C-alpha positions in Angstrom: -31.7 121.3 -25.8 -33.8 118.7 -28.3 -32.3 118.2 -31.6 -34.0 120.0 -35.0 -34.5 117.2 -38.1 -34.4 118.7 -41.5 -34.8 116.6 -44.5 -34.2 117.8 -48.2 -37.0 118.5 -50.4 -36.6 117.5 -53.9 -39.4 119.7 -55.3 -38.2 122.7 -53.8 -34.4 122.0 -53.6 -34.9 123.0 -50.3 -34.2 122.0 -46.4 -37.3 121.7 -44.2 -37.8 121.2 -40.8 -39.1 117.6 -40.0 -42.5 118.3 -37.5 -43.5 114.8 -35.9 -47.1 115.2 -34.6 -48.3 114.5 -31.8 -50.4 111.4 -32.8 -47.3 109.9 -34.0 -44.8 110.7 -30.8 -47.0 108.6 -29.1 -47.6 105.4 -31.3 -43.5 105.8 -31.0 -43.7 105.9 -27.1 -46.5 103.0 -27.4 -44.6 101.2 -29.7 -41.4 101.8 -27.6 -42.8 100.7 -24.1 -44.6 97.5 -25.7 -41.3 96.2 -27.5 -40.0 96.8 -23.9 -42.5 95.1 -22.2 -42.4 92.1 -24.3 -38.9 91.8 -24.3 -39.1 92.3 -20.1 -41.9 89.6 -20.3 -39.7 87.3 -22.1 -36.7 87.6 -20.1 -38.5 87.1 -16.6 -40.0 83.7 -18.5 -37.0 82.5 -19.5 -35.5 83.5 -16.0 -38.6 81.3 -14.6 -38.5 78.5 -16.3 -34.5 77.8 -16.2 -33.7 79.7 -13.0 -34.7 78.7 -10.1 -36.0 81.2 -7.7 -34.4 81.7 -4.1 -37.8 79.8 -2.4 -37.5 77.4 -5.5 -33.7 76.3 -4.2 -34.8 76.5 -0.8 -37.8 73.9 -1.5 -35.6 71.7 -3.7 -33.0 71.7 -1.2 -35.5 70.1 1.5 -37.4 67.6 -1.1 -33.4 66.1 -1.3 -33.3 66.1 1.9 -36.4 64.2 2.9 -35.4 61.5 0.3 -31.9 61.4 1.7 -33.7 60.5 5.3 -36.2 58.1 3.7 -33.6 56.0 2.1 -31.3 56.5 5.6 -34.1 55.5 7.5 -34.9 52.6 5.1 -31.3 50.8 5.7 -32.0 51.5 10.0 -35.5 49.7 9.2 -33.4 46.8 6.9 -31.1 46.3 10.4 -33.7 46.4 12.6 -35.4 44.0 10.9 -32.3 41.4 10.9 -32.0 42.1 14.6 -35.7 41.1 15.3 -35.5 38.2 12.8 -32.5 36.9 15.3 -34.7 37.8 18.4 -37.3 36.0 16.7 -35.6 32.6 16.0 -34.0 32.8 19.6 -37.9 33.1 21.2 -38.8 29.9 19.0 -35.5 27.8 19.6 -34.4 28.5 22.8 -36.9 30.7 25.7 -39.8 29.1 24.0 -38.0 25.3 24.1 -36.6 26.0 27.9 -40.3 26.9 29.4 -41.8 24.1 26.8 -44.4 26.3 24.9 -44.9 26.1 21.4 -43.3 28.1 19.1 -45.0 31.3 17.2 -45.5 30.1 13.8 -44.0 32.7 11.0 -47.2 32.8 9.2 -48.5 34.5 12.8 -45.4 36.5 13.0 -45.6 37.9 9.5 -49.2 38.0 9.1 -50.8 40.7 7.1 -51.0 44.5 8.1 -53.1 46.4 6.1 -54.2 46.1 2.0 -53.2 48.3 -0.9 -55.8 50.8 0.4 -54.5 51.9 3.2 -51.7 53.4 1.6 -53.5 55.1 -0.9 -53.4 58.5 0.7 -49.6 58.6 0.0 -49.6 58.0 -3.4 -49.9 61.7 -4.6 -46.7 62.7 -2.4 -43.5 63.4 -3.9 -41.4 60.0 -3.9 -44.4 58.5 -2.7 -43.2 55.0 -3.7 -40.0 55.7 -1.1 -42.9 56.6 1.6 -45.2 54.1 0.7 -42.3 51.5 1.2 -41.1 52.7 4.5 -44.7 53.2 6.1 -45.4 49.6 5.1 -41.8 48.8 7.1 -42.8 50.2 9.7 -46.3 48.9 9.9 -44.4 45.4 9.5 -42.1 46.2 12.3 -44.6 47.4 14.8 -46.9 44.3 14.2 -43.9 41.7 14.5 -42.5 43.8 17.8 -46.1 43.6 19.1 -46.1 39.8 18.6 -43.0 39.5 19.9 -43.7 41.5 23.1 -46.7 39.1 23.7 -44.6 36.2 23.2 -42.0 37.5 26.6 -44.4 38.5 28.7 -45.7 34.7 28.1 -42.2 33.4 28.4 -41.7 35.9 32.0 -44.7 34.0 32.9 -43.8 30.6 32.1 -40.1 31.5 34.1 -42.2 33.0 37.5 -43.7 29.6 37.0 -41.1 27.1 35.7 -40.3 26.2 39.9 -43.9 25.3 40.0 -43.8 23.3 36.6 -40.8 21.5 37.5 -42.7 20.2 40.7 -45.2 19.1 38.4 -43.6 17.2 35.9 -43.8 13.8 36.0 -40.0 13.0 37.8 -39.9 9.8 39.3 -40.6 6.1 39.3 -44.0 5.3 40.3 -43.2 2.5 42.3 -39.5 1.8 44.5 -36.9 0.4 41.9 -33.8 1.1 42.6 -32.2 -2.3 41.3 -34.2 -1.8 38.7 -35.3 -4.9 38.0 -39.2 -4.4 38.4 -39.2 -2.6 35.0 -41.0 -5.5 33.1 -42.7 -4.2 29.8 -41.7 -0.6 27.7 -43.4 1.7 25.6 -43.8 0.2 22.0 -45.2 -2.7 20.1 -45.4 -5.7 22.5 -47.1 -9.0 22.5 -50.6 -8.7 24.4 -50.6 -11.2 27.0 -54.1 -12.4 26.5 -54.8 -12.2 22.7 -51.4 -13.1 21.6 -51.0 -10.5 18.9 -48.7 -7.8 18.6 -50.3 -4.7 20.1 -49.2 -1.2 21.1 -47.9 -0.7 24.4 -48.9 2.7 25.5 -46.7 3.0 29.0 -44.8 0.9 30.9 -45.3 -2.1 33.4 -43.6 -2.3 36.9 -43.9 -5.9 38.3 -44.2 -6.0 41.6 -46.1 -8.0 44.5 -50.2 -7.5 45.3 -49.5 -4.6 48.2 -46.6 -2.3 46.7 -47.2 1.4 47.4 -47.5 3.3 44.3 -46.6 6.9 44.3 -47.2 10.2 42.3 -44.9 10.9 40.1 -45.3 15.1 40.5 -48.1 17.3 42.2 -51.0 17.5 40.2 -55.2 17.0 41.3 -56.6 13.9 40.9 -58.7 14.2 37.8 -60.3 10.4 37.8 -60.4 7.8 39.9 -62.3 4.2 38.2 -63.5 1.2 40.0 -63.1 -1.9 37.5 -62.6 0.2 34.5 -62.3 -1.9 31.4 -58.8 -3.1 30.5 -57.0 -0.9 33.3 -59.0 -2.2 36.2 -59.2 0.3 39.3 -56.6 3.4 37.8 -56.2 6.8 38.8 -55.5 9.5 36.3 -53.6 12.7 37.7 -53.8 16.0 36.1 -50.3 17.6 36.7 -51.1 21.0 34.5 -48.7 22.3 31.9 -50.4 19.6 30.1 -49.0 17.1 31.7 -51.4 14.1 32.8 -50.3 10.3 34.1 -52.7 7.0 34.5 -52.2 4.3 37.2 -53.6 0.9 35.8 -54.3 -2.3 37.4 -54.5 -1.2 40.7 -55.8 -3.2 44.2 -56.6 -0.7 46.2 -56.8 3.3 45.3 -55.6 5.9 48.5 -56.9 9.0 46.6 -60.1 10.5 46.0 -61.5 12.5 42.5 -59.8 16.4 43.1 -57.5 16.1 45.7 -54.6 17.8 45.6 -51.3 15.4 45.3 -47.4 16.1 45.8 -44.7 14.0 43.8 -43.9 11.2 46.2 -47.6 10.9 48.0 -48.7 7.5 48.4 -52.3 6.9 45.7 -52.7 3.3 45.7 -51.4 -0.4 45.8 -49.6 -2.6 43.1 -52.4 -5.1 41.9 -54.0 -7.0 39.0 -57.3 -5.7 38.2 -58.6 -5.5 34.6 -57.1 -7.1 31.7 -54.0 -8.4 33.9 -51.9 -11.5 33.5 -50.3 -10.9 37.2 -49.8 -8.1 39.7 -48.0 -5.3 38.2 -48.6 -1.4 38.0 -49.1 0.0 34.5 -47.9 3.6 34.0 -48.7 6.3 31.6 -47.3 9.6 30.9 -49.6 12.1 28.7 -48.3 15.3 27.1 -50.8 17.7 25.5 -53.5 14.2 25.0 -50.7 12.2 23.5 -49.3 9.1 25.0 -45.0 9.3 25.4 -43.1 6.8 26.4 -42.4 7.3 30.2 -38.4 6.3 30.5 -37.9 9.6 29.4 -39.6 10.9 32.4 -37.5 9.2 35.2 -34.3 12.1 35.5 -35.1 12.6 39.4 -34.7 9.2 40.3 -31.6 8.1 38.0 -27.9 8.5 37.5 -26.8 8.6 33.8 -25.7 5.1 34.1 -29.0 4.0 35.6 -30.7 5.9 33.0 -28.6 4.1 30.2 -29.7 0.5 31.7 -33.3 1.6 31.6 -33.6 2.6 28.2 -32.1 -0.8 27.6 -34.3 -2.5 29.3 -37.6 -0.5 28.2 -36.4 -1.1 24.6 -36.2 -4.5 25.0 -39.4 -6.2 22.5 -41.3 -8.8 24.7 -44.9 -9.9 26.7 -46.7 -7.0 27.6 -48.5 -7.5 31.4 -51.5 -5.9 29.9 
């Protein structure tokens, strides 16, 4: 039963019943509801700002996990970079050296792998800096692994051809020289026998009687046969492949023809004194990748350590060359 309210009328000096109009009742109800709605909205807004929802908590936890995983991945990538660096160093300093292949320049191994625009699409993501850094490391490693894979393919092919390469590399003396007395003039600056001035001697002279047999020092193909050539007289050049060539000069007779396949130890001609020469001898050169190198370093199939030491001493003696 609703309570009845009274108020004291000072004019009539009586208590009178309070009558509330419908309009006032409606306004009171509306005011109460409005106030309640405002407070409820304020509470909900504060809760939204300061108290995350279960869904937000789940998303934040996922973002934290993603950040942790990216940081962990970066650390793992750094370890992979170190391992790959060790493999690259061994590839350049051991594997490629064994098979006489040029090392891969570091500038090639670390060549560019994409500009800034490549990663611009990642800049709007959460943790963009970390995501871009990780993606760059992965791209860099992918390129380096590709180059390393190609290098190993090359080394593998070189290993398969190693026996062929060993048979082709010049490895014996071109004339029979068991007593080492036929080595007359070595590689380096020598006095020219005709001009009597010091000139660079790009090979080794073996003194032998005219008609002494000359042998190919490695497997290959006769690249050039020259008769009465200037300087070298009758001479032959054999291409051994793998960047090696050998030249045999001042021959009296030549027993091979251009394009002929040659095996190590096969007779190719005879010692003579044709061209610019002061006596019968063989001028012998070894050419590696277009550069003339000291032939004394290529007699390892013929000589034991003591004979090789003695050969080095004889070849190093400064004297007059024969051509």
